[in-house]
Backbone bond lengths (Angstrom), bond angles and torsions (degrees), N, CA, C in turn:
res aa  C-N    CA-C-N  psi(-1)  N-CA   C-N-CA  omega(-1)  CA-C   N-CA-C  phi
1 M - - - 1.475 - - 1.524 108.72 -
2 A 1.282 117.53 137.00 1.461 121.46 -177.91 1.510 111.02 -71.31
3 G 1.331 114.62 141.49 1.454 120.82 175.67 1.506 110.29 -102.83
4 P 1.337 118.11 173.94 1.463 120.93 -175.96 1.513 113.48 -64.30
5 G 1.342 117.17 -29.06 1.461 119.56 -179.33 1.514 112.70 -101.66
6 E 1.316 117.11 20.81 1.452 122.57 -175.36 1.521 112.24 -59.15
7 S 1.331 115.29 142.58 1.453 121.19 176.28 1.515 110.50 -72.32
8 P 1.342 118.96 131.34 1.469 120.75 175.63 1.523 112.31 -57.63
9 A 1.337 117.33 -37.42 1.463 120.06 -179.06 1.521 111.12 -66.14
10 V 1.331 116.96 -40.43 1.463 120.70 178.52 1.523 110.17 -65.03
11 A 1.340 116.61 -44.76 1.464 120.90 179.53 1.526 110.75 -62.28
12 R 1.331 116.87 -42.54 1.466 120.55 179.99 1.520 110.38 -63.30
13 R 1.326 116.27 -39.78 1.465 120.05 179.67 1.526 110.84 -64.07
14 R 1.343 117.13 -40.95 1.466 119.32 178.55 1.527 110.80 -60.80
15 V 1.337 116.16 -41.14 1.458 119.92 -179.08 1.527 110.83 -64.99
16 L 1.331 117.32 -48.71 1.466 119.28 -175.71 1.525 111.63 -65.11
17 L 1.355 116.58 -37.69 1.460 119.04 178.65 1.528 111.01 -67.98
18 A 1.329 116.38 -39.42 1.465 120.37 178.24 1.526 110.55 -63.91
19 L 1.341 117.17 -40.97 1.466 120.51 179.71 1.526 111.50 -67.97
20 R 1.322 116.69 -38.82 1.473 119.37 176.85 1.525 110.67 -61.65
21 R 1.335 116.25 -46.91 1.466 120.28 -179.15 1.531 110.76 -62.85
22 A 1.334 116.52 -41.26 1.464 120.38 -179.25 1.526 111.09 -66.18
23 R 1.327 116.91 -40.05 1.471 119.91 178.55 1.522 110.26 -64.89
24 D 1.352 116.31 -43.49 1.464 119.70 178.29 1.530 111.01 -61.25
25 A 1.346 116.06 -42.06 1.466 120.18 -179.67 1.525 111.03 -64.33
26 A 1.341 115.77 -31.40 1.464 120.00 179.17 1.530 112.17 -81.65
27 G 1.329 116.39 -8.82 1.464 120.92 178.33 1.511 114.27 71.56
28 L 1.329 116.03 31.91 1.465 120.82 -177.87 1.528 111.17 -109.54
29 S 1.323 115.94 144.24 1.463 120.67 172.65 1.526 108.75 -87.99
30 Q 1.315 116.72 166.57 1.460 119.80 176.90 1.530 110.69 -62.58
31 G 1.319 116.74 -36.60 1.457 120.17 178.04 1.521 112.55 -64.39
32 E 1.334 116.20 -39.51 1.462 120.31 178.57 1.524 111.38 -67.13
33 V 1.339 115.61 -36.88 1.466 119.61 176.73 1.525 109.71 -63.62
34 A 1.323 116.44 -43.54 1.467 120.98 179.80 1.532 110.70 -60.61
35 T 1.314 116.13 -42.23 1.465 120.33 179.92 1.530 111.00 -64.99
36 S 1.327 116.90 -42.39 1.466 121.25 -177.52 1.518 112.57 -68.39
37 T 1.322 116.34 -34.06 1.468 120.17 -176.41 1.524 112.94 -93.45
38 G 1.335 116.64 -15.28 1.460 119.80 -175.16 1.514 112.79 80.41
39 W 1.333 116.91 13.68 1.458 121.18 177.37 1.516 109.67 -91.99
40 S 1.319 115.62 171.54 1.456 120.40 170.22 1.527 108.70 -81.65
41 T 1.328 116.11 153.74 1.468 119.83 176.53 1.523 110.68 -61.73
42 S 1.335 115.98 -34.22 1.469 119.40 -179.37 1.526 111.43 -63.84
43 K 1.341 117.01 -32.54 1.466 119.50 177.73 1.522 110.31 -65.37
44 V 1.316 116.47 -43.35 1.466 120.46 178.23 1.519 109.75 -62.18
45 Q 1.320 116.47 -42.31 1.464 120.95 179.86 1.524 111.31 -63.60
46 R 1.341 116.96 -40.58 1.464 119.74 -179.18 1.529 111.13 -66.39
47 I 1.333 116.72 -36.92 1.467 120.17 177.94 1.524 110.00 -65.54
48 E 1.326 116.88 -45.22 1.461 120.59 -175.79 1.525 112.89 -75.63
49 S 1.315 117.94 -18.95 1.466 120.61 177.02 1.522 111.83 -88.83
50 G 1.343 116.56 -10.94 1.457 120.02 -176.98 1.511 113.47 84.99
51 E 1.340 116.24 3.62 1.465 119.78 179.79 1.526 110.49 -65.38
52 N 1.336 116.07 -38.62 1.465 121.63 178.57 1.516 110.41 -114.62
53 A 1.323 116.86 136.14 1.465 120.46 171.25 1.521 107.43 -77.76
54 I 1.317 116.59 133.80 1.455 120.82 -174.01 1.525 111.26 -83.05
55 S 1.327 116.44 144.50 1.460 120.56 175.16 1.525 109.00 -78.00
56 I 1.324 117.09 160.56 1.464 121.50 179.12 1.525 110.07 -63.82
57 T 1.332 116.86 -39.89 1.467 121.30 179.37 1.521 111.19 -60.67
58 D 1.344 115.96 -46.70 1.467 119.63 -179.95 1.521 111.19 -67.40
59 L 1.325 117.15 -37.28 1.459 120.65 178.23 1.531 110.68 -59.92
60 R 1.309 116.35 -48.94 1.475 120.09 -178.63 1.533 110.79 -64.06
61 A 1.334 116.73 -36.18 1.465 119.95 178.63 1.528 110.95 -64.15
62 L 1.305 116.79 -41.88 1.461 120.41 179.67 1.528 111.41 -68.34
63 L 1.314 116.70 -44.10 1.463 119.59 -179.31 1.527 110.69 -62.09
64 L 1.326 116.99 -38.53 1.463 120.61 177.56 1.530 110.11 -64.54
65 L 1.338 115.88 -42.94 1.459 120.44 178.98 1.528 111.08 -61.58
66 Y 1.329 116.36 -36.51 1.464 120.93 -177.86 1.526 112.91 -83.91
67 G 1.320 116.80 -1.67 1.457 119.83 178.59 1.515 114.33 80.19
68 V 1.338 117.14 19.35 1.464 121.38 177.56 1.524 107.61 -90.52
69 T 1.334 117.06 107.59 1.467 121.75 -174.69 1.518 113.38 -121.84
70 D 1.317 117.53 -5.58 1.463 121.84 -177.98 1.530 109.84 -73.04
71 P 1.337 118.59 116.54 1.475 120.55 179.90 1.528 112.93 -56.96
72 A 1.321 117.55 -30.79 1.459 120.93 -179.64 1.533 111.54 -66.33
73 K 1.327 117.00 -23.47 1.461 120.97 176.66 1.526 111.18 -93.78
74 I 1.323 115.77 -32.89 1.464 120.17 -175.16 1.526 112.22 -74.48
75 E 1.326 117.28 -47.45 1.466 120.46 -172.70 1.524 113.78 -61.43
76 P 1.343 120.22 -42.81 1.478 118.62 176.06 1.527 112.66 -60.06
77 L 1.341 116.53 -35.29 1.462 119.59 178.61 1.524 111.65 -70.59
78 V 1.333 116.61 -33.68 1.468 120.33 175.45 1.526 110.10 -62.91
79 V 1.337 116.19 -44.27 1.461 120.58 178.01 1.530 110.15 -62.16
80 D 1.336 116.51 -44.42 1.466 120.52 178.32 1.528 111.34 -61.22
81 A 1.332 116.34 -40.56 1.465 119.68 179.90 1.526 111.08 -63.83
82 Q 1.329 116.64 -37.77 1.467 120.61 177.42 1.525 110.56 -64.72
83 I 1.329 116.24 -44.67 1.471 120.72 179.99 1.523 110.91 -65.74
84 S 1.333 116.28 -38.19 1.467 120.51 -175.14 1.517 112.96 -64.86
85 R 1.333 116.84 -18.52 1.459 120.40 -178.88 1.528 112.59 -85.24
86 R 1.331 116.50 -7.23 1.459 119.32 173.48 1.522 108.55 -78.53
87 Q 1.311 117.27 157.37 1.453 120.81 178.20 1.520 109.82 -134.37
88 R 1.345 114.68 127.11 1.462 118.17 176.54 1.524 111.23 -86.19
89 W 1.299 115.65 -16.22 1.465 120.12 177.39 1.513 107.42 -144.61
90 S 1.298 118.04 113.29 1.455 120.88 -175.87 1.527 110.07 -102.10
91 T 1.324 115.29 150.96 1.456 121.09 176.35 1.518 108.10 -118.08
92 S 1.318 115.62 145.44 1.458 120.20 -178.88 1.522 110.23 -72.53
93 S 1.319 116.14 164.17 1.467 120.78 178.58 1.522 110.47 -62.76
94 D 1.340 117.16 -32.71 1.461 121.57 178.44 1.520 110.20 -62.15
95 V 1.342 116.08 -41.51 1.462 120.31 179.02 1.521 110.23 -67.64
96 R 1.329 116.92 -48.63 1.466 120.37 -178.03 1.527 111.87 -59.66
97 E 1.320 116.16 -30.38 1.467 120.11 -179.61 1.518 112.20 -69.72
98 H 1.338 116.67 -26.58 1.458 120.13 -171.67 1.523 114.64 -113.41
99 V 1.322 118.08 8.57 1.463 120.32 175.76 1.527 108.61 -125.50
100 T 1.315 116.07 163.42 1.461 120.80 -179.77 1.530 109.78 -75.70
101 P 1.351 117.57 159.42 1.463 119.80 175.30 1.531 112.63 -57.40
102 A 1.338 116.44 -38.13 1.466 119.76 179.37 1.529 110.82 -65.18
103 M 1.333 116.97 -38.06 1.459 120.07 178.16 1.524 111.07 -65.59
104 S 1.318 117.78 -39.18 1.468 120.54 176.43 1.526 110.97 -59.58
105 Q 1.341 116.00 -41.84 1.463 119.71 177.18 1.527 111.12 -67.46
106 L 1.328 116.18 -37.67 1.462 120.77 178.62 1.522 111.20 -56.36
107 V 1.333 116.61 -44.37 1.464 121.13 179.87 1.526 110.33 -60.10
108 Q 1.336 116.63 -41.69 1.462 120.54 179.03 1.521 111.03 -65.92
109 F 1.323 116.90 -44.89 1.460 120.34 -177.38 1.529 111.96 -66.62
110 E 1.333 116.79 -35.76 1.464 119.36 175.61 1.521 110.87 -60.59
111 A 1.350 115.86 -37.21 1.465 120.47 -177.87 1.525 112.09 -72.56
112 E 1.337 117.12 -25.15 1.466 120.24 -172.21 1.519 114.05 -111.90
113 A 1.330 118.07 -8.94 1.458 120.89 -175.40 1.525 111.74 -68.65
114 T 1.324 114.96 147.28 1.466 120.64 170.87 1.525 110.10 -91.04
115 A 1.337 116.72 -25.42 1.467 121.27 177.11 1.520 108.76 -152.47
116 I 1.325 115.31 145.84 1.463 122.11 176.46 1.523 107.82 -127.20
117 R 1.326 116.02 131.25 1.465 121.72 174.50 1.520 107.20 -118.73
118 S 1.315 116.51 123.77 1.463 119.90 -173.34 1.516 110.46 -133.45
119 Y 1.333 116.12 131.00 1.460 120.85 172.16 1.516 109.05 -109.67
120 Q 1.328 116.06 128.42 1.461 122.26 -178.32 1.528 109.33 -129.30
121 P 1.332 117.25 106.99 1.465 119.75 -178.03 1.525 114.79 -86.95
122 V 1.345 117.16 -10.83 1.468 118.88 -171.44 1.521 113.19 -122.52
123 V 1.332 117.68 -46.63 1.458 120.96 -174.36 1.524 110.40 -135.11
124 V 1.322 115.89 163.75 1.456 122.43 171.40 1.534 107.50 -64.61
125 P 1.332 118.84 136.86 1.474 119.57 -177.34 1.521 112.33 -64.94
126 G 1.332 115.56 153.99 1.457 121.91 -175.08 1.508 114.33 -53.83
127 L 1.329 117.12 -36.14 1.457 121.28 -177.13 1.529 112.15 -62.84
128 F 1.340 117.31 -24.59 1.464 121.41 -176.96 1.527 113.07 -112.42
129 Q 1.322 118.05 8.95 1.459 120.55 -177.12 1.525 111.68 -77.67
130 T 1.326 116.39 137.63 1.459 120.65 172.42 1.533 108.09 -72.18
131 P 1.331 118.36 160.34 1.469 120.04 178.50 1.531 113.30 -56.16
132 A 1.333 117.28 -42.71 1.466 120.05 -177.35 1.529 111.21 -66.31
133 Y 1.317 116.73 -40.98 1.471 122.52 179.73 1.526 109.99 -65.83
134 A 1.339 116.48 -47.16 1.464 121.22 -179.43 1.520 111.48 -63.05
135 R 1.322 116.56 -42.92 1.463 120.06 -178.09 1.526 110.96 -64.40
136 F 1.330 117.05 -40.50 1.464 119.92 179.34 1.524 110.31 -62.85
137 L 1.336 116.90 -44.13 1.463 120.01 -179.73 1.526 111.80 -62.49
138 L 1.312 116.50 -46.63 1.464 120.11 -178.14 1.528 111.88 -67.69
139 D 1.332 116.98 -35.16 1.465 120.26 -179.23 1.528 112.10 -68.69
140 W 1.318 116.08 -14.51 1.466 119.16 177.55 1.525 110.68 -70.56
141 F 1.359 116.46 -25.08 1.470 121.08 -176.16 1.532 111.55 -90.99
142 T 1.312 116.72 48.31 1.469 119.53 -177.37 1.519 112.51 -70.64
143 V 1.327 117.77 -23.45 1.465 121.00 -179.65 1.523 111.10 -84.39
144 S 1.335 116.95 -44.95 1.472 120.56 -173.14 1.522 113.41 -87.74
145 L 1.343 118.14 -18.09 1.460 120.89 -179.73 1.530 109.90 -123.74
146 T 1.320 116.12 139.15 1.469 120.49 177.27 1.524 109.52 -76.16
147 D 1.332 115.54 169.37 1.466 119.70 177.19 1.524 110.86 -58.69
148 D 1.334 116.59 -42.31 1.463 120.34 -179.88 1.523 111.36 -64.98
149 E 1.321 117.21 -40.90 1.462 120.68 179.60 1.525 111.06 -63.52
150 R 1.320 116.44 -41.98 1.467 119.43 178.98 1.532 110.26 -67.40
151 R 1.315 116.84 -39.79 1.478 120.36 179.15 1.526 110.94 -62.11
152 V 1.335 115.91 -48.78 1.465 120.20 -177.78 1.523 110.48 -64.01
153 R 1.311 116.78 -42.68 1.466 119.75 -178.40 1.522 111.82 -67.35
154 F 1.332 116.34 -36.71 1.467 119.15 175.86 1.525 110.29 -64.25
155 D 1.329 116.98 -48.79 1.468 120.19 -179.43 1.527 110.97 -60.08
156 L 1.335 116.73 -41.96 1.465 120.30 179.66 1.517 111.01 -65.12
157 R 1.322 116.91 -40.33 1.463 120.83 179.61 1.530 110.67 -62.69
158 M 1.303 116.76 -41.84 1.460 119.81 178.95 1.531 111.63 -69.27
159 Q 1.349 116.65 -34.94 1.461 120.74 174.81 1.516 110.74 -61.58
160 R 1.322 115.41 -47.26 1.467 120.47 -179.88 1.518 109.68 -61.21
161 R 1.318 117.49 -42.02 1.469 121.99 -179.72 1.525 110.40 -61.23
162 R 1.344 116.40 -48.73 1.472 119.71 -179.05 1.526 111.05 -63.10
163 R 1.335 115.34 -42.41 1.456 119.03 -178.36 1.523 110.52 -59.82
164 F 1.323 117.02 -43.00 1.467 120.19 -179.04 1.518 111.45 -69.69
165 L 1.331 117.07 -48.73 1.460 120.40 -174.18 1.529 112.61 -70.01
166 E 1.332 116.50 -26.46 1.462 119.26 -179.54 1.520 112.97 -91.30
167 S 1.311 117.24 -8.72 1.463 120.78 -177.73 1.527 111.06 -80.23
168 T 1.318 115.51 143.28 1.470 120.65 174.45 1.525 110.55 -106.74
169 A 1.325 116.40 2.92 1.465 120.19 -178.16 1.525 110.48 -137.35
170 G 1.333 116.05 36.80 1.454 119.70 -179.22 1.514 111.86 -86.38
171 P 1.329 117.12 -175.30 1.465 120.80 -179.47 1.522 112.14 -75.23
172 E 1.330 115.80 160.21 1.456 120.77 167.52 1.529 106.57 -74.07
173 Y 1.314 116.67 128.02 1.466 120.51 -175.97 1.531 109.72 -112.53
174 Y 1.339 115.73 120.34 1.464 122.00 179.08 1.522 107.77 -111.40
175 L 1.314 116.36 111.01 1.462 121.64 -177.30 1.519 110.39 -110.26
176 L 1.321 115.07 122.28 1.452 122.05 174.91 1.519 106.60 -105.10
177 L 1.322 116.13 110.01 1.466 121.32 -172.50 1.522 109.52 -113.56
178 D 1.308 116.13 123.84 1.455 119.49 178.02 1.529 110.00 -66.74
179 E 1.317 116.36 141.92 1.469 121.00 -177.77 1.522 111.91 -57.00
180 S 1.321 116.77 -30.97 1.463 119.80 -178.39 1.527 111.97 -63.50
181 A 1.340 117.26 -26.61 1.465 120.28 179.33 1.523 111.28 -66.62
182 L 1.324 117.46 -24.47 1.464 121.17 178.06 1.518 111.43 -76.68
183 K 1.322 116.03 -28.19 1.458 120.87 -171.83 1.525 113.07 -99.41
184 R 1.315 117.10 -9.09 1.468 120.43 -178.96 1.530 109.88 -76.44
185 D 1.316 117.02 129.44 1.468 121.53 -178.72 1.527 109.43 -81.91
186 I 1.311 116.38 104.73 1.466 121.48 179.16 1.520 108.30 -117.81
187 G 1.314 116.44 108.76 1.457 121.18 177.68 1.509 115.30 87.30
188 G 1.330 117.38 -0.50 1.460 119.87 -179.35 1.515 112.14 100.46
189 L 1.328 116.08 171.70 1.467 121.65 -173.73 1.528 112.57 -60.94
190 E 1.311 117.59 -43.53 1.463 120.83 -176.32 1.528 111.04 -65.58
191 V 1.315 115.72 -43.85 1.469 119.76 179.94 1.523 110.36 -64.30
192 M 1.347 116.93 -44.24 1.462 120.03 -178.91 1.522 111.80 -66.73
193 A 1.330 116.32 -40.85 1.470 119.25 178.99 1.522 110.03 -61.70
194 G 1.336 116.53 -45.33 1.464 120.05 179.23 1.520 112.25 -62.86
195 Q 1.342 116.05 -38.25 1.468 119.97 179.81 1.526 110.93 -65.58
196 L 1.316 117.25 -45.38 1.457 120.18 -178.14 1.532 111.17 -68.89
197 E 1.320 117.64 -37.24 1.469 120.26 176.40 1.526 110.64 -63.60
198 S 1.327 116.10 -40.40 1.461 120.47 176.96 1.523 110.80 -64.43
199 L 1.336 116.59 -38.48 1.463 120.99 -179.89 1.530 111.27 -65.26
200 V 1.330 116.79 -38.60 1.469 120.46 176.24 1.524 110.20 -60.83
201 E 1.314 116.42 -45.01 1.465 120.98 179.40 1.534 110.66 -62.06
202 T 1.325 116.51 -43.30 1.463 120.84 179.58 1.527 110.76 -64.57
203 A 1.326 115.84 -38.42 1.467 120.66 -177.52 1.525 112.44 -65.58
204 R 1.313 117.81 -17.75 1.468 121.41 178.98 1.526 112.33 -80.72
205 R 1.329 117.26 -9.27 1.462 120.45 177.73 1.533 109.70 -67.43
206 P 1.333 118.04 144.03 1.467 119.75 -179.74 1.522 114.27 -67.18
207 D 1.349 117.49 -20.60 1.462 119.67 -178.29 1.524 112.90 -98.84
208 V 1.340 117.11 6.80 1.460 121.72 178.94 1.522 109.34 -118.20
209 H 1.322 115.88 130.29 1.464 122.19 -178.39 1.527 108.13 -129.11
210 I 1.320 116.72 111.65 1.466 121.01 -175.83 1.527 109.59 -116.46
211 R 1.310 115.17 131.21 1.457 121.10 173.80 1.523 109.34 -127.80
212 I 1.322 114.99 143.43 1.462 121.80 179.33 1.524 109.18 -101.17
213 T 1.328 115.10 128.73 1.461 120.43 174.76 1.525 108.25 -88.91
214 P 1.350 118.44 113.14 1.474 120.09 -179.66 1.517 111.02 -58.99
215 L 1.318 116.67 151.33 1.457 121.33 -177.00 1.526 111.82 -55.55
216 Q 1.333 117.21 -37.83 1.460 119.14 -177.04 1.529 112.81 -70.57
217 E 1.359 116.92 -16.31 1.463 120.58 179.76 1.522 112.65 -97.48
218 G 1.322 116.34 -14.36 1.458 119.15 -166.87 1.509 116.49 -98.59
219 A 1.334 118.77 12.71 1.460 119.92 -175.75 1.523 111.88 -60.56
220 F 1.328 118.08 -51.19 1.461 121.03 -178.04 1.517 110.95 -69.71
221 L 1.327 117.22 -46.50 1.450 119.99 -175.75 1.524 111.21 -63.51
222 G 1.327 116.07 -32.07 1.457 119.24 178.24 1.518 112.43 -61.54
223 L 1.341 116.47 -27.72 1.459 120.83 178.87 1.519 112.09 -76.66
224 V 1.329 116.90 -19.88 1.457 121.04 -177.60 1.524 110.97 -71.98
225 G 1.319 116.69 -35.19 1.459 120.31 -176.03 1.510 111.55 88.14
226 Q 1.326 115.74 167.35 1.456 119.31 -174.43 1.518 112.02 -73.11
227 F 1.335 115.00 146.19 1.459 120.40 178.18 1.518 109.28 -157.62
228 S 1.329 115.38 158.37 1.460 121.66 177.28 1.522 109.04 -136.62
229 L 1.318 115.66 142.89 1.461 122.92 177.61 1.521 108.10 -116.75
230 F 1.336 116.44 130.90 1.455 121.89 -178.21 1.529 109.65 -114.20
231 D 1.331 116.27 115.06 1.462 120.83 172.97 1.526 107.56 -82.74
232 L 1.322 116.58 119.41 1.459 120.57 -178.13 1.524 112.61 -96.50
233 S 1.311 116.55 -7.10 1.466 121.88 171.17 1.522 106.95 -155.21
234 R 1.298 117.57 153.97 1.453 121.12 -172.67 1.527 111.04 -75.44
235 G 1.356 114.77 130.42 1.450 120.81 170.90 1.514 116.16 73.34
236 D 1.311 119.41 16.48 1.458 121.37 -176.54 1.522 109.26 -127.23
237 I 1.338 117.78 103.02 1.450 122.04 -177.66 1.525 111.55 -63.97
238 E 1.329 116.81 -21.91 1.463 120.72 178.00 1.523 111.88 -64.78
239 N 1.313 116.75 -21.77 1.464 120.44 -177.49 1.528 111.28 -111.70
240 V 1.324 115.26 43.23 1.465 122.40 174.30 1.524 107.39 -116.23
241 V 1.324 116.73 137.42 1.464 121.22 176.60 1.521 109.18 -121.87
242 L 1.312 114.87 154.72 1.466 122.20 -175.33 1.520 110.33 -116.68
243 Y 1.336 115.60 126.26 1.470 121.28 175.86 1.514 107.89 -111.87
244 R 1.341 116.33 129.35 1.462 121.36 178.48 1.521 108.92 -126.79
245 E 1.316 114.30 143.36 1.467 119.70 -177.79 1.517 109.38 -137.22
246 S 1.325 115.94 131.97 1.459 121.80 175.25 1.524 107.99 -120.60
247 F 1.312 115.90 -172.42 1.459 119.80 -175.71 1.531 112.16 -59.53
248 S 1.340 116.79 -39.76 1.459 119.22 -171.06 1.523 114.89 -113.51
249 K 1.338 118.96 -6.43 1.457 119.46 -177.50 1.519 110.94 -157.44
250 D 1.326 115.16 164.11 1.454 120.92 174.66 1.519 108.24 -137.06
251 S 1.332 116.42 163.05 1.462 119.47 -177.48 1.521 109.51 -154.35
252 M 1.328 115.17 153.77 1.454 122.59 174.17 1.525 107.09 -113.29
253 D 1.319 116.85 125.24 1.468 121.42 -173.56 1.523 110.17 -116.38
254 H 1.346 115.95 132.17 1.462 121.72 179.18 1.535 112.04 -110.11
255 D 1.323 116.96 5.38 1.464 121.01 -176.80 1.527 110.34 -70.06
256 P 1.345 118.40 117.25 1.468 121.05 -177.04 1.528 113.23 -57.41
257 K 1.339 117.99 -35.86 1.468 120.18 -179.47 1.521 111.05 -67.08
258 E 1.323 116.45 -42.98 1.464 120.04 177.94 1.532 110.55 -63.96
259 I 1.321 115.68 -42.84 1.470 120.68 -179.37 1.523 110.37 -62.35
260 E 1.324 116.45 -44.87 1.461 120.55 179.58 1.519 110.63 -62.12
261 Y 1.324 116.64 -40.12 1.464 121.95 -179.35 1.531 110.71 -62.71
262 F 1.322 116.62 -49.98 1.461 119.13 -178.48 1.526 111.98 -70.97
263 R 1.316 117.30 -30.63 1.460 119.58 176.18 1.532 110.07 -64.22
264 S 1.331 116.80 -41.46 1.463 119.81 179.86 1.523 111.24 -67.19
265 I 1.347 116.68 -37.35 1.464 120.30 176.07 1.527 110.13 -61.35
266 F 1.320 115.42 -46.38 1.461 119.62 -178.02 1.530 110.71 -60.97
267 E 1.331 116.61 -47.89 1.464 120.40 -176.71 1.525 111.34 -64.39
268 T 1.330 116.96 -37.54 1.467 120.28 178.99 1.520 111.11 -63.01
269 F 1.309 117.05 -48.10 1.460 120.21 -177.91 1.528 112.56 -76.45
270 W 1.319 117.01 -24.78 1.471 119.32 173.65 1.529 109.64 -61.72
271 R 1.319 116.68 -42.30 1.469 120.82 -179.68 1.524 111.37 -68.57
272 Q 1.323 117.50 -30.20 1.462 121.00 -176.82 1.534 113.27 -87.67
273 S 1.318 117.28 -4.78 1.464 121.00 -177.07 1.520 111.53 -90.04
274 L 1.329 115.66 170.35 1.459 120.65 176.08 1.523 109.49 -61.93
275 D 1.330 117.12 146.14 1.465 118.10 177.47 1.534 109.22 -67.81
276 E 1.313 115.99 172.79 1.472 119.66 -171.14 1.525 112.62 -63.30
277 E 1.334 117.87 -41.07 1.460 119.65 -178.08 1.527 110.92 -68.10
278 K 1.321 117.27 -42.78 1.465 120.27 177.02 1.524 110.91 -64.73
279 S 1.312 116.64 -34.96 1.460 120.64 179.49 1.522 110.53 -66.30
280 I 1.337 116.65 -42.80 1.462 120.45 178.23 1.527 110.37 -61.79
281 R 1.331 115.50 -41.72 1.474 119.09 179.26 1.534 110.62 -64.73
282 A 1.343 116.52 -37.57 1.475 119.52 179.78 1.526 110.73 -65.87
283 I 1.327 117.06 -41.10 1.469 120.75 178.15 1.525 110.05 -65.10
284 G 1.346 115.48 -44.74 1.460 120.03 179.76 1.513 112.61 -63.13
285 A 1.342 116.93 -37.84 1.463 120.61 179.56 1.523 110.70 -66.18
286 E 1.322 116.31 -38.92 1.467 119.51 178.84 1.530 110.51 -66.78
287 A 1.349 116.59 -39.84 1.468 120.27 177.21 1.522 110.87 -63.64
288 A 1.327 116.77 -42.18 1.468 120.86 179.65 1.521 111.09 -63.61
289 A 1.341 117.27 -40.00 1.464 120.79 179.09 1.531 110.53 -64.02
290 L 1.318 116.17 -36.81 1.464 119.37 177.52 1.527 110.70 -66.64
291 R 1.334 117.05 -39.27 1.460 120.23 178.42 1.535 110.98 -63.18
292 V 1.313 116.15 -37.09 1.472 119.43 177.72 1.532 109.13 -64.11
293 S 1.329 116.45 -43.52 1.459 120.24 179.34 1.529 111.50 -62.83
294 I 1.330 115.69 -38.26 1.470 120.28 177.91 1.518 110.70 -63.51
295 D 1.324 116.69 -43.76 1.464 121.19 -178.62 1.525 112.20 -64.51
296 R 1.315 116.05 -27.01 1.467 119.90 -178.06 1.530 112.50 -82.18
297 T 1.327 115.97 -16.88 1.465 118.24 -176.85 1.538 110.95 -89.31
């Protein structure tokens, strides 16, 4: 049952999972639901993915279609639907126009998460990127992203960074960074040195925990690709969501089996990585080596 301080993301997740289960129990496909309600299939998909918060009217229509008539089941979902429409972090229409639906959800989950676990095999994650590092990465996508898209994404990334670093009540952040991300030249020596020095400073925060996966340990995990897990309430695996990003697309996954699988991968490699103090020293040593190279040029 939702409480007065309930997270909108948690409430929205309860609604979408309940609707998925009810549709499955009714033996209906998303296309059949769309036909019965007169909606588009994409609308049904957006509701079930959590991309859109559902209205009370639409919620009641779906529950009726699925044969859910028990007030004891309906009323808690109505309350959750009301809560899910609140936003603790809003994005402008300009931002929503230039980012993916999964990225819009990512911004919300970052604002509401109690803990974030992120594996990054290639680059420092966006939340910790310096302006120079972020700009170089985004400017590489001159073919696939327009100037406006790159501008909006850069501004949003810097907003997210400031919000996290300036917050005193943010989530616990667990970053598993592959050693290769420290050694990859992104933007040149000066940009990389500044990024790694900034990462060392960030790693000293009490709410940030960074571990480096040595190259000899990271062969399998490197094949998995980058992913992040967002805990939306403490100690409840049911309220964890999975964000995955590849070269050309990103997605938000609510499938409990997928979430459990990636959570186990993360925990296994977290234990096999350098501890936090050794990881900080490794990052600092790489930054110092870059500074020496800069001084020699």
